[in-house]
C-alpha positions as CSV (number, residue, x, y, z in Angstrom):
1,M,-3.6,-1.2,-51.9
2,A,-6.4,-0.8,-48.7
3,V,-6.6,-2.8,-45.9
4,D,-9.6,-2.8,-43.1
5,A,-7.8,-2.7,-39.4
6,S,-10.5,-5.3,-38.6
7,G,-10.1,-7.5,-41.5
8,P,-8.3,-9.3,-44.1
9,P,-6.1,-6.8,-46.5
10,S,-7.7,-6.4,-49.8
11,G,-5.4,-5.4,-53.3
12,P,-3.0,-6.9,-55.6
13,F,-0.9,-8.8,-52.2
14,S,-4.5,-10.5,-51.0
15,P,-4.2,-14.4,-50.3
16,P,-6.1,-17.2,-51.6
17,G,-8.8,-17.9,-48.6
18,G,-8.8,-14.4,-47.5
19,R,-7.3,-14.9,-43.5
20,V,-4.3,-13.1,-43.1
21,A,-3.2,-15.4,-39.8
22,A,-3.3,-18.6,-42.1
23,H,-1.0,-17.0,-45.3
24,P,3.1,-15.9,-44.7
25,M,1.7,-13.6,-47.6
26,G,-0.9,-12.0,-45.8
27,Q,1.1,-11.0,-43.0
28,S,3.6,-9.9,-45.1
29,A,1.3,-7.6,-46.7
30,L,-0.7,-6.7,-43.5
31,A,3.2,-4.9,-42.3
32,F,3.4,-3.5,-45.0
33,E,0.1,-1.8,-45.3
34,R,0.7,-1.1,-41.3
35,A,4.5,0.2,-40.7
36,P,4.3,3.4,-39.1
37,V,6.7,4.7,-41.9
38,G,5.5,5.2,-45.1
39,L,7.2,2.9,-47.8
40,A,6.7,3.0,-51.8
41,V,7.9,0.9,-54.8
42,V,8.6,2.9,-57.9
43,D,9.7,0.4,-61.0
44,G,12.5,1.0,-63.5
45,R,11.1,4.0,-65.4
46,G,10.5,5.7,-61.7
47,L,6.4,5.2,-62.1
48,L,5.0,4.4,-58.4
49,Q,3.8,1.0,-58.3
50,I,2.4,0.7,-54.4
51,A,2.6,2.1,-52.1
52,N,1.0,1.7,-47.7
53,L,-1.3,4.3,-46.0
54,R,1.6,6.0,-44.1
55,F,2.9,7.0,-47.6
56,C,-0.3,8.3,-48.7
57,A,-0.7,9.9,-45.5
58,L,2.4,12.3,-45.6
59,T,2.3,12.8,-48.5
60,G,-1.1,14.0,-49.1
61,R,-2.2,11.8,-52.0
62,S,-4.5,8.5,-52.2
63,L,-2.9,5.3,-53.8
64,K,-5.4,6.1,-57.1
65,A,-4.1,9.1,-57.6
66,M,-0.3,8.4,-57.5
67,R,-0.1,4.4,-59.0
68,G,1.4,4.6,-62.5
69,R,2.4,8.1,-61.7
70,P,6.3,9.4,-62.3
71,I,7.8,9.7,-58.0
72,A,8.3,12.8,-59.0
73,E,5.6,14.3,-59.3
74,P,4.5,14.0,-54.9
75,L,8.2,13.0,-54.3
76,P,11.2,14.9,-55.5
77,V,13.9,12.2,-54.8
78,A,16.5,10.9,-56.6
79,L,16.3,7.2,-57.9
80,A,19.9,7.0,-58.7
81,D,21.7,4.3,-56.9
82,E,23.8,6.8,-55.2
83,A,20.6,7.4,-53.2
84,S,21.0,4.9,-51.5
85,S,23.8,5.3,-49.2
86,A,22.1,7.5,-46.6
87,W,19.2,9.4,-45.5
88,H,18.4,12.5,-47.9
89,T,15.6,15.9,-46.0
90,L,13.2,17.1,-48.7
91,E,10.2,20.2,-47.5
92,L,6.8,18.9,-48.6
93,D,3.1,20.5,-48.0
94,D,0.7,18.8,-45.7
95,P,-2.5,18.6,-47.0
96,S,-3.1,21.8,-45.4
97,G,-0.8,23.4,-46.9
98,V,1.6,23.6,-44.4
99,A,5.3,22.9,-45.2
100,R,6.9,19.7,-43.7
101,E,10.4,18.0,-43.1
102,L,10.6,14.7,-44.6
103,L,13.2,12.0,-44.6
104,V,13.3,10.1,-47.6
105,I,16.0,6.8,-48.3
106,V,15.8,5.5,-51.3
107,Q,17.3,1.3,-52.0
108,P,17.5,-0.7,-55.0
109,L,15.4,-4.0,-54.6
110,D,16.2,-7.5,-56.0
111,D,15.6,-7.4,-59.4
112,G,17.7,-4.1,-59.8
113,K,15.1,-2.3,-61.3
114,S,12.5,-1.0,-59.0
115,R,13.1,0.7,-56.0
116,L,12.1,1.2,-52.3
117,L,11.1,4.4,-50.7
118,T,10.8,4.5,-47.1
119,L,9.4,8.0,-45.7
120,V,9.2,9.2,-42.3
121,A,8.2,12.7,-40.9
122,L,11.4,14.5,-39.5
123,D,9.7,15.9,-36.7
124,E,8.3,12.1,-35.5
125,A,11.7,10.9,-36.4
126,M,13.5,13.1,-34.0
127,A,11.3,13.2,-31.2
128,G,12.7,11.5,-28.3
129,D,11.0,8.3,-26.8
130,A,8.0,8.2,-25.0
131,L,8.6,5.8,-22.2
132,T,12.2,6.3,-21.4
133,G,13.2,9.7,-22.6
134,L,16.4,8.5,-24.6
135,A,16.4,8.9,-28.2
136,S,14.7,7.6,-30.7
137,A,15.9,4.4,-32.9
138,W,15.1,6.8,-35.9
139,L,17.3,9.8,-34.3
140,F,19.7,7.2,-33.6
141,R,20.4,6.0,-37.0
142,D,20.6,9.4,-38.3
143,R,23.1,9.9,-35.7
144,L,25.0,6.8,-36.7
145,V,25.1,8.0,-40.1
146,H,26.4,11.6,-39.5
147,A,28.9,9.8,-36.7
148,M,30.3,7.3,-39.1
149,E,30.4,10.3,-42.5
150,R,32.1,12.3,-39.3
151,A,34.8,9.6,-38.7
152,D,35.5,9.4,-42.6
153,R,36.5,12.8,-42.6
154,L,38.8,12.7,-39.6
155,D,40.2,9.3,-40.2
156,Q,38.5,8.4,-36.8
157,G,37.0,5.1,-35.9
158,L,33.5,5.0,-33.3
159,A,31.7,2.1,-31.8
160,L,28.4,1.2,-32.0
161,L,27.1,-1.5,-28.5
162,V,23.7,-2.9,-28.4
163,I,22.5,-4.1,-24.8
164,E,19.2,-5.9,-23.7
165,L,18.2,-7.0,-21.0
166,D,18.4,-11.0,-20.3
167,G,15.6,-12.8,-19.9
168,H,13.6,-9.8,-21.4
169,V,10.6,-11.7,-23.0
170,A,9.5,-13.7,-20.0
171,L,10.3,-10.1,-17.9
172,P,6.2,-9.2,-18.2
173,G,4.9,-12.6,-17.5
174,R,6.9,-12.1,-14.2
175,V,6.3,-8.9,-12.7
176,G,3.3,-8.0,-14.8
177,P,3.7,-5.5,-18.0
178,A,3.6,-2.1,-15.7
179,V,6.5,-2.7,-13.6
180,A,7.7,-4.2,-16.4
181,R,7.6,-0.9,-18.1
182,G,9.0,0.2,-15.1
183,L,12.0,-1.5,-14.8
184,E,13.1,-1.1,-18.3
185,R,12.7,2.8,-17.7
186,Q,15.6,2.4,-14.1
187,V,17.7,0.0,-16.9
188,S,17.7,3.3,-19.3
189,R,18.8,5.7,-16.5
190,R,21.8,3.5,-15.6
191,I,23.1,3.3,-19.3
192,E,22.5,7.1,-19.1
193,Q,24.3,7.8,-15.8
194,T,27.5,4.7,-17.1
195,F,28.4,6.3,-20.0
196,R,29.8,9.7,-21.0
197,G,27.5,12.2,-21.6
198,E,29.2,12.7,-25.4
199,D,27.8,9.0,-25.8
200,S,24.5,9.3,-27.7
201,V,22.0,6.5,-26.1
202,A,18.9,5.8,-27.3
203,R,15.8,2.7,-26.6
204,L,15.8,0.8,-29.7
205,G,13.0,-1.4,-28.5
206,W,11.4,-3.1,-26.0
207,A,14.6,-4.2,-23.4
208,R,17.1,-3.2,-26.1
209,W,18.8,0.0,-26.2
210,G,22.4,1.0,-28.4
211,V,25.4,3.6,-27.5
212,L,27.3,4.8,-30.0
213,I,30.5,5.8,-29.3
214,E,33.2,8.3,-30.8
215,H,36.5,8.9,-31.0
216,P,38.3,8.2,-29.0
217,V,37.7,4.4,-28.8
218,S,39.9,1.4,-28.4
219,P,39.7,-2.3,-28.2
220,Q,40.6,-1.6,-24.5
221,S,38.2,1.7,-23.7
222,L,35.5,-0.5,-25.0
223,Q,35.7,-3.3,-23.1
224,V,36.4,-0.8,-19.8
225,A,33.1,0.9,-21.1
226,A,31.0,-2.6,-20.9
227,Q,32.2,-3.8,-18.0
228,R,31.7,-0.7,-16.4
229,F,28.2,-0.6,-17.5
230,L,27.8,-4.5,-16.1
231,E,28.9,-4.1,-12.9
232,A,26.3,-0.4,-12.3
233,M,23.7,-3.2,-13.2
234,D,24.7,-5.4,-10.0
235,A,22.5,-2.9,-7.7
236,P,18.8,-4.2,-7.1
237,F,16.0,-2.6,-9.4
238,D,12.6,-1.4,-7.5
239,A,10.2,-3.6,-8.9
240,A,6.9,-3.4,-6.8
241,D,8.6,-2.2,-3.7
242,R,10.5,-5.3,-3.9
243,P,14.0,-5.9,-4.9
244,L,14.8,-7.3,-7.9
245,L,18.3,-8.0,-9.1
246,L,18.8,-7.8,-13.4
247,T,21.5,-8.4,-16.1
248,T,22.2,-7.2,-19.6
249,S,24.1,-7.9,-22.3
250,I,26.4,-6.3,-25.0
251,G,27.2,-6.6,-28.2
252,I,30.0,-4.9,-29.2
253,A,30.9,-3.7,-33.5
254,R,33.6,-1.5,-34.5
255,Y,33.6,1.2,-37.9
256,P,35.2,0.7,-40.2
257,E,36.8,-2.5,-38.7
258,D,33.2,-4.6,-38.7
259,G,30.8,-2.7,-41.1
260,E,30.9,-0.2,-44.0
261,D,27.7,0.8,-43.6
262,D,25.2,1.9,-40.8
263,E,22.9,-1.4,-41.7
264,E,26.1,-3.8,-41.5
265,L,27.5,-2.2,-38.5
266,M,23.8,-2.8,-36.5
267,A,23.7,-6.3,-37.5
268,R,27.2,-6.8,-36.6
269,A,26.6,-6.3,-33.4
270,A,23.3,-7.6,-33.0
271,E,25.5,-11.1,-33.7
272,A,28.0,-9.9,-31.2
273,L,24.9,-9.4,-28.8
274,S,23.6,-12.6,-29.6
275,R,27.2,-14.3,-28.8
276,A,27.0,-13.2,-25.4
277,G,23.6,-14.1,-24.7
278,K,24.3,-17.1,-25.6
279,A,27.7,-17.1,-23.3
280,G,25.2,-16.4,-20.0
281,P,24.2,-13.6,-18.4
282,G,25.5,-10.5,-18.1
283,R,28.0,-10.9,-20.8
284,H,29.5,-8.3,-23.5
285,D,31.2,-9.9,-26.5
286,F,32.5,-8.3,-30.0
287,F,32.2,-9.2,-33.2
288,D,35.4,-9.6,-34.0
289,V,36.7,-13.2,-32.8
290,R,39.7,-12.9,-32.8
291,L,40.3,-8.9,-31.1
292,R,37.7,-11.1,-27.8
293,R,40.1,-13.5,-27.4
294,H,43.1,-11.3,-27.2
295,L,41.5,-9.5,-24.9
296,E,40.4,-11.9,-23.0
297,E,44.1,-13.2,-22.8
298,Q,45.6,-9.3,-22.0
299,E,43.2,-9.4,-19.2
300,A,44.5,-12.5,-17.6
301,F,48.3,-10.8,-18.3
302,R,47.1,-7.9,-16.1
303,R,45.6,-10.5,-13.4
304,Q,49.2,-12.2,-13.3
305,L,50.8,-8.8,-13.3
306,L,49.0,-8.1,-10.5
307,E,49.2,-11.0,-8.2
308,A,53.3,-10.6,-8.7
309,L,53.1,-6.8,-8.0
310,L,51.3,-7.5,-4.8
311,A,53.9,-10.0,-3.6
312,P,57.3,-8.6,-5.7
313,G,60.2,-10.2,-4.5
314,K,58.5,-13.4,-5.5
315,H,58.0,-12.6,-9.1
316,F,60.9,-9.8,-9.8
317,H,64.6,-9.4,-9.7
318,I,67.0,-6.8,-10.6
319,V,69.8,-7.0,-13.0
320,Y,72.3,-4.3,-13.7
321,Q,74.2,-3.0,-16.6
322,P,77.4,-1.4,-17.0
323,Q,77.9,2.3,-18.4
324,V,81.4,2.2,-19.7
325,D,83.9,5.3,-20.4
326,P,84.0,6.0,-24.2
327,L,87.8,6.3,-24.7
328,G,89.5,3.5,-22.1
329,G,86.2,0.9,-21.8
330,T,86.5,0.9,-18.1
331,C,83.1,0.3,-16.2
332,Q,82.1,4.0,-14.6
333,G,78.4,3.3,-13.5
334,L,75.5,0.6,-12.9
335,E,72.1,0.8,-14.3
336,A,69.2,-1.5,-12.6
337,L,66.7,-3.0,-14.8
338,V,64.0,-5.2,-13.6
339,R,63.2,-8.8,-14.4
340,W,59.7,-10.1,-14.3
341,Q,60.0,-14.3,-14.4
342,H,56.4,-14.6,-15.7
343,P,54.8,-18.3,-15.2
344,R,54.6,-18.9,-18.6
345,R,56.3,-16.4,-20.7
346,G,59.6,-16.6,-19.2
347,L,61.9,-14.1,-18.4
348,L,59.9,-10.4,-19.6
349,H,61.8,-7.1,-19.9
350,P,60.6,-4.0,-18.5
351,R,58.6,-2.8,-21.9
352,D,56.7,-5.9,-21.6
353,F,55.0,-5.3,-18.3
354,L,55.2,-1.5,-17.7
355,P,53.0,-0.5,-19.9
356,E,50.5,-2.2,-18.3
357,A,51.4,-1.3,-15.1
358,A,51.3,2.3,-15.6
359,A,47.6,1.5,-17.1
360,M,47.0,-0.3,-14.0
361,G,48.2,2.2,-12.0
362,Q,50.5,0.0,-10.1
363,L,54.3,1.9,-12.0
364,I,54.6,3.5,-8.1
365,R,54.3,0.5,-6.3
366,L,56.8,-1.2,-8.5
367,D,59.6,1.5,-8.5
368,R,59.4,1.5,-4.5
369,W,59.9,-2.2,-4.9
370,V,62.5,-1.7,-6.7
371,L,64.7,1.3,-5.5
372,E,64.9,-0.8,-2.0
373,R,66.1,-4.0,-3.5
374,V,68.8,-1.4,-5.7
375,I,69.5,0.3,-1.7
376,L,69.6,-3.0,0.0
377,Q,72.3,-4.7,-2.7
378,H,74.5,-1.2,-2.4
379,R,74.8,-1.6,1.3
380,Q,75.6,-5.0,1.1
381,W,78.2,-4.7,-2.0
382,R,79.4,-1.8,0.7
383,E,78.9,-4.9,4.0
384,E,81.3,-7.3,2.4
385,G,83.8,-4.2,0.8
386,S,83.3,-4.8,-2.8
387,P,84.4,-2.8,-5.5
388,L,81.0,-2.6,-7.4
389,A,79.6,-0.3,-3.7
390,S,82.3,2.2,-5.5
391,L,80.3,2.6,-8.7
392,G,77.0,4.6,-9.2
393,V,73.9,3.2,-10.0
394,S,71.1,4.9,-11.7
395,V,67.6,3.8,-11.6
396,N,64.3,4.5,-13.9
397,I,61.0,6.2,-12.0
398,D,57.6,7.2,-13.8
399,V,57.8,10.7,-13.2
400,A,54.3,10.2,-11.4
401,M,57.0,9.3,-8.5
402,L,57.2,13.0,-7.7
403,E,53.6,13.4,-7.1
404,Q,52.6,14.7,-3.4
405,S,49.9,12.0,-3.3
406,V,51.4,8.4,-4.0
407,F,49.3,5.8,-2.9
408,D,51.2,5.3,0.8
409,S,50.7,9.4,1.0
410,R,55.0,9.3,1.2
411,P,56.3,12.2,-0.9
412,L,59.7,10.6,-2.5
413,D,61.6,12.8,-0.9
414,H,60.8,11.0,2.7
415,F,60.9,7.7,1.3
416,L,64.3,7.7,0.5
417,R,64.9,9.6,3.5
418,Q,63.7,6.4,5.9
419,Q,65.9,4.4,4.1
420,G,68.5,5.8,6.3
421,E,71.7,5.0,3.5
422,D,73.7,7.3,2.0
423,L,72.6,7.5,-1.4
424,S,74.9,9.9,-3.1
425,W,75.7,6.7,-5.2
426,L,71.9,6.7,-6.4
427,S,71.0,8.3,-9.8
428,L,66.9,8.9,-10.6
429,E,66.3,8.4,-14.1
430,I,63.3,10.3,-15.5
431,E,62.0,10.6,-18.8
432,G,63.1,14.0,-20.1
433,A,59.5,15.3,-21.7
434,G,57.9,14.3,-18.5
435,L,60.2,15.8,-16.4
436,A,60.1,19.0,-18.0
437,A,56.2,19.6,-18.7
438,R,55.8,18.7,-14.7
439,G,59.6,19.7,-13.2
440,E,58.5,23.1,-12.2
441,A,55.4,22.1,-10.3
442,H,57.7,19.6,-8.8
443,A,60.3,21.7,-8.2
444,H,60.3,21.7,-4.4
445,L,60.5,18.3,-4.0
446,L,63.6,18.5,-6.4
447,K,65.5,20.4,-5.0
448,R,65.1,18.5,-1.4
449,L,66.7,15.6,-3.2
450,G,70.2,17.3,-3.0
451,P,70.9,17.3,0.5
452,L,70.6,13.5,-0.1
453,G,72.7,13.7,-2.6
454,V,70.5,11.8,-4.9
455,R,71.3,12.9,-9.1
456,L,68.4,13.9,-11.4
457,V,69.1,12.3,-15.0
458,A,66.9,13.1,-18.3
459,D,66.1,10.0,-20.1
460,E,64.9,9.1,-23.4
461,L,66.3,12.4,-25.0
462,G,66.6,12.4,-29.1
463,C,63.0,11.4,-30.0
464,D,60.3,12.9,-28.8
465,P,59.7,16.5,-28.7
466,L,61.5,18.4,-25.6
467,D,61.6,21.7,-24.0
468,L,65.2,22.0,-23.3
469,F,64.8,25.8,-21.9
470,Q,62.6,24.3,-19.3
471,L,64.7,21.3,-18.7
472,S,68.1,23.1,-18.1
473,A,66.3,25.1,-15.3
474,L,65.7,22.4,-13.0
475,P,68.3,20.6,-11.1
476,V,69.5,18.0,-14.2
477,G,73.0,16.8,-14.1
478,R,72.8,14.2,-17.0
479,A,71.3,13.2,-19.6
480,K,70.6,9.2,-21.7
481,V,70.0,9.9,-25.2
482,S,67.0,7.4,-26.5
483,R,68.1,4.0,-27.8
484,R,65.8,5.0,-30.5
485,L,67.5,7.5,-32.1
486,V,71.1,5.1,-31.5
487,S,68.9,2.0,-33.3
488,G,68.7,4.7,-36.3
489,L,72.5,5.3,-37.2
490,G,73.2,4.7,-39.8
491,R,69.7,3.8,-40.9
492,R,67.6,6.2,-41.2
493,P,67.9,9.6,-42.5
494,N,69.6,12.6,-40.5
495,A,70.3,10.0,-37.3
496,D,73.8,11.0,-37.4
497,R,73.1,14.9,-37.3
498,T,70.3,14.6,-34.7
499,L,73.1,12.7,-32.9
500,V,75.7,15.1,-32.9
501,A,73.2,18.1,-32.4
502,L,71.7,17.1,-29.4
503,A,75.2,16.3,-27.8
504,S,76.0,20.1,-28.8
505,C,73.2,21.1,-26.7
506,L,73.4,19.3,-23.8
507,A,77.3,20.2,-23.6
508,A,76.4,23.9,-23.7
509,L,73.6,22.7,-21.2
510,G,76.5,21.7,-18.5
511,V,74.9,18.6,-19.2
512,Q,77.0,15.2,-19.4
513,A,75.2,12.3,-21.5
514,V,75.2,9.1,-21.6
515,V,74.8,6.7,-24.7
516,V,72.2,3.7,-24.6
517,G,72.2,0.9,-27.2
518,V,75.0,0.5,-28.6
519,E,75.2,-3.0,-30.0
520,T,76.5,-2.7,-33.3
521,Q,81.1,-1.4,-33.5
522,A,79.4,1.2,-36.5
523,Q,77.3,2.8,-33.9
524,L,80.3,2.7,-31.6
525,E,82.7,4.6,-33.9
526,V,79.9,7.4,-34.4
527,V,79.5,7.4,-30.3
528,R,83.1,7.5,-29.8
529,G,83.7,10.9,-31.9
530,L,81.2,12.6,-29.7
531,D,81.3,14.3,-26.4
532,F,79.5,11.9,-24.4
533,A,80.0,11.1,-20.6
534,A,79.5,7.2,-21.1
535,M,78.6,4.6,-23.2
536,Q,76.1,1.8,-22.3
537,G,74.8,-1.3,-24.6
538,N,75.0,-4.8,-25.1
539,L,78.5,-4.3,-27.3
540,F,80.3,-3.9,-23.7
541,S,77.7,-6.3,-21.3
542,P,74.2,-7.3,-20.8
543,P,72.4,-6.4,-18.3
544,L,74.0,-9.5,-15.3
545,G,72.9,-10.6,-12.1
546,V,74.9,-9.5,-8.8
547,A,77.2,-12.7,-8.8
548,E,77.9,-12.5,-13.5
549,L,78.1,-8.8,-12.6
550,A,80.9,-9.0,-9.5
551,T,82.9,-11.7,-12.1
552,W,82.7,-9.4,-15.1
553,H,83.9,-6.1,-13.3
554,A,86.7,-8.6,-11.5
555,A,87.7,-9.2,-15.8
556,Q,87.9,-5.7,-16.6
557,A,90.3,-4.7,-13.5
């Protein structure tokens, strides 16, 4: 088949009447012939039937010389179905005799026998985009295929983001082709500056870009990345010395959840992009609609949590759970626990909102409020002459509270000293692994807590790795056994023996141990046989409000 660039095609695809623009078949033939990549069709016997000009140029042979001949003569490729899964590299001498590397992919056609061969020069495929300097679409596709193979090998995921300039079809008419190209270069620079250096960025076509993000990826991190770029688009662009505001839409697809190969993943990202564009300018969307809805709900939950944290007294309250003696069952102390009265979900426990508060960087703010409320409550008990004032109270705080550069520039010891109280009744519970890892760096602060009377408790021991040697070097007088370990007593292999070993280690270090999460009589029997200073759990009392606690304590006395 041969085509005159100035006239209609001639050959097996020539339409009746000869005018290309008048017949879809002729348009298809012209697209096949003028494609910038080499294209050829091979029948079920492996004989070449048709090829375009680029295929002939890359193989150095004319269609007349190749037609009806085995494809293996000009091109040593395999035609099996498995060859269609990815691009393959091969070396071939060009017409001048110089060896040239080519990329080839073999794909089955609908008849089940014929094959479509696509041939690309490797040096051209690997070249960067001329307009923006970004990777080419061919290089991006190659990176995507290899990233999928890597993800499979390492049992990880990846994500594909397709970004498109909103209103790009009309943009050249509004500002002129030259200015439109300049704007595209500016958008490309913002994409490069916003995403991570290890993310692959490419120009996929006019006003469209692709971003490949490899491990670690999560729906939340992808949401943050997309929003960060959409915010980066807020600043005006330079359109021939006048400012111009532009927006983009983003479609996101994840591998392997949304597609099993590069073609499917690209299609899914494009579908998500289309939905985002229809929703309005400057939007992003995931291919998985359920995931998008979940993230929207999570974003709304975070907004509500932030509003509550800015006025904690209106939304949070403190409850107290007793800690009892293992033998006599008398109350030895209390743990203060925070609850959030959510406007729609009702009363929420810390596990329901503390991880989100930590992710938002607001956990220290909440911990400070809890400490203030507990100190205020203890002062009230003392002024009323309540017997509850004689009990020690533990408050769980995040290890980040030990940092010197907190949000209000008040180190923990300064904050506690400013409360103007005798704090010999107060214990601060800090997650044990974090305390052991970061305690040495904050040794001076931990020592300054001693003169205030504040005691340290290592929390959540028994399930996560812990350096007991490092922990023993810190001023820790008590430790709390994780409720996860207690819940496994009698149900999980080695849980009982792990608890016995942990109790022995803590006793050898001179650290008093408190076991939490005792919910059943069977768990109580195991715990009673060990050397624990106190027990805590719903078997003895659930967390109680102040009035309920006073009634419970009076009944116990």
